[in-house]
Backbone as a chain_set.jsonl record, in Angstrom:
{"seq": "MEKAVIWAFLLGGFYFVWTSILRPAFQDSAERQADILNNTGDE", "coords": {"N": [[-15.406, 46.792, -10.801], [-14.299, 44.48, -11.992], [-16.683, 43.119, -12.312], [-17.955, 44.584, -14.305], [-16.332, 44.022, -16.482], [-16.749, 41.269, -16.722], [-19.503, 41.23, -17.294], [-19.506, 42.637, -19.721], [-18.046, 40.836, -21.25], [-19.749, 38.593, -21.201], [-22.073, 39.641, -22.424], [-21.031, 40.366, -24.899], [-20.23, 37.854, -25.874], [-22.721, 36.565, -25.975], [-23.992, 38.175, -27.864], [-22.393, 37.664, -30.081], [-22.859, 34.916, -30.447], [-25.604, 35.057, -30.981], [-25.717, 36.57, -33.379], [-24.183, 35.032, -35.122], [-25.109, 32.405, -35.066], [-27.808, 31.961, -34.032], [-29.557, 33.905, -35.237], [-29.178, 33.549, -38.115], [-30.139, 30.902, -38.218], [-32.821, 31.238, -37.475], [-33.637, 32.816, -39.642], [-33.251, 31.035, -41.755], [-35.094, 28.988, -41.102], [-37.433, 30.456, -41.244], [-37.458, 31.143, -43.939], [-37.644, 28.588, -45.047], [-40.155, 27.866, -44.085], [-41.715, 29.721, -45.435], [-41.228, 28.869, -48.03], [-42.417, 26.348, -47.932], [-45.074, 27.093, -47.521], [-45.533, 28.532, -49.869], [-45.168, 26.613, -51.794], [-47.252, 24.917, -51.621], [-49.354, 22.522, -52.984], [-48.045, 22.496, -55.401], [-46.561, 20.232, -55.84]], "CA": [[-14.643, 46.883, -12.057], [-14.268, 43.154, -12.612], [-18.043, 42.758, -12.72], [-18.236, 45.23, -15.59], [-15.61, 43.265, -17.512], [-17.444, 39.985, -16.895], [-20.773, 41.49, -17.986], [-19.195, 42.984, -21.112], [-17.652, 39.601, -21.917], [-20.938, 37.761, -21.384], [-22.952, 40.247, -23.425], [-20.354, 40.263, -26.189], [-20.318, 36.468, -26.316], [-24.113, 36.281, -26.334], [-24.288, 38.866, -29.12], [-21.696, 36.939, -31.141], [-23.602, 33.67, -30.691], [-26.893, 35.42, -31.572], [-25.583, 37.018, -34.766], [-23.523, 34.041, -35.97], [-25.774, 31.099, -35.052], [-29.255, 31.941, -33.817], [-30.31, 34.689, -36.213], [-29.23, 32.827, -39.404], [-31.001, 29.727, -38.095], [-34.2, 31.714, -37.533], [-33.921, 33.259, -41.005], [-33.361, 29.834, -42.59], [-36.353, 28.307, -40.821], [-38.517, 31.303, -41.752], [-37.478, 30.993, -45.403], [-38.17, 27.255, -45.339], [-41.597, 27.883, -43.835], [-42.316, 30.465, -46.535], [-41.181, 27.998, -49.208], [-43.439, 25.306, -47.768], [-46.387, 27.708, -47.738], [-45.651, 28.943, -51.265], [-45.133, 25.452, -52.673], [-48.381, 24.031, -51.342], [-50.132, 22.18, -54.167], [-47.224, 22.44, -56.615], [-45.978, 18.909, -56.061]], "C": [[-14.628, 45.524, -12.756], [-15.653, 42.712, -13.078], [-18.38, 43.359, -14.076], [-17.555, 44.47, -16.716], [-16.32, 41.947, -17.791], [-18.746, 40.188, -17.662], [-20.525, 41.827, -19.446], [-18.818, 41.73, -21.887], [-18.862, 38.726, -22.195], [-21.841, 38.332, -22.47], [-22.325, 40.152, -24.807], [-20.438, 38.84, -26.74], [-21.731, 36.108, -26.743], [-24.457, 36.933, -27.668], [-23.625, 38.153, -30.288], [-22.445, 35.654, -31.484], [-24.919, 33.979, -31.397], [-26.73, 35.74, -33.048], [-25.036, 35.911, -35.653], [-24.303, 32.743, -36.079], [-27.288, 31.244, -35.032], [-30.002, 32.69, -34.906], [-30.308, 34.037, -37.596], [-30.129, 31.602, -39.347], [-32.468, 30.143, -38.165], [-34.56, 32.146, -38.947], [-34.091, 32.055, -41.924], [-34.705, 29.154, -42.362], [-37.526, 29.123, -41.34], [-38.61, 31.18, -43.272], [-38.026, 29.628, -45.791], [-39.676, 27.226, -45.152], [-42.3, 28.614, -44.968], [-42.315, 29.603, -47.803], [-42.26, 26.925, -49.116], [-44.819, 25.894, -48.043], [-46.585, 28.057, -49.209], [-45.754, 27.738, -52.203], [-46.313, 24.51, -52.442], [-49.183, 23.787, -52.626], [-49.31, 22.108, -55.435], [-46.744, 21.023, -56.902], [-47.029, 17.875, -56.409]], "O": [[-14.906, 45.424, -13.951], [-15.793, 42.029, -14.092], [-19.021, 42.71, -14.903], [-18.135, 44.294, -17.788], [-16.477, 41.549, -18.945], [-19.063, 39.42, -18.571], [-21.252, 41.356, -20.321], [-19.214, 41.566, -23.041], [-18.998, 38.178, -23.289], [-22.32, 37.599, -23.335], [-23.023, 39.885, -25.786], [-20.687, 38.644, -27.93], [-21.926, 35.427, -27.75], [-25.127, 36.33, -28.506], [-24.212, 38.043, -31.365], [-22.645, 35.337, -32.656], [-25.316, 33.254, -32.31], [-27.496, 35.255, -33.88], [-25.386, 35.849, -36.832], [-24.181, 32.039, -37.082], [-27.977, 30.719, -35.906], [-30.979, 32.174, -35.449], [-31.37, 33.974, -38.216], [-30.811, 31.292, -40.323], [-33.27, 29.487, -38.829], [-35.668, 31.876, -39.41], [-34.977, 32.049, -42.778], [-35.383, 28.782, -43.32], [-38.508, 28.56, -41.824], [-39.707, 31.119, -43.829], [-38.788, 29.514, -46.751], [-40.396, 26.635, -45.957], [-43.361, 28.183, -45.419], [-43.286, 29.608, -48.56], [-42.936, 26.628, -50.101], [-45.639, 25.272, -48.717], [-47.683, 27.897, -49.741], [-46.353, 27.829, -53.274], [-46.357, 23.421, -53.013], [-49.633, 24.732, -53.273], [-49.832, 21.691, -56.469], [-46.543, 20.651, -58.058], [-46.7, 16.708, -56.625]]}, "num_chains": 1, "name": "protein.A"}
């Protein structure tokens, strides 16, 4: 029973960290990379 609670807590915390920190960071870096590729030769 306690193991299930611990696993739920760990998975919930990991999901929160993923959605709040990691995924936005990946999206930002992907957008920056796209901007760099699109802006090649403009400057």
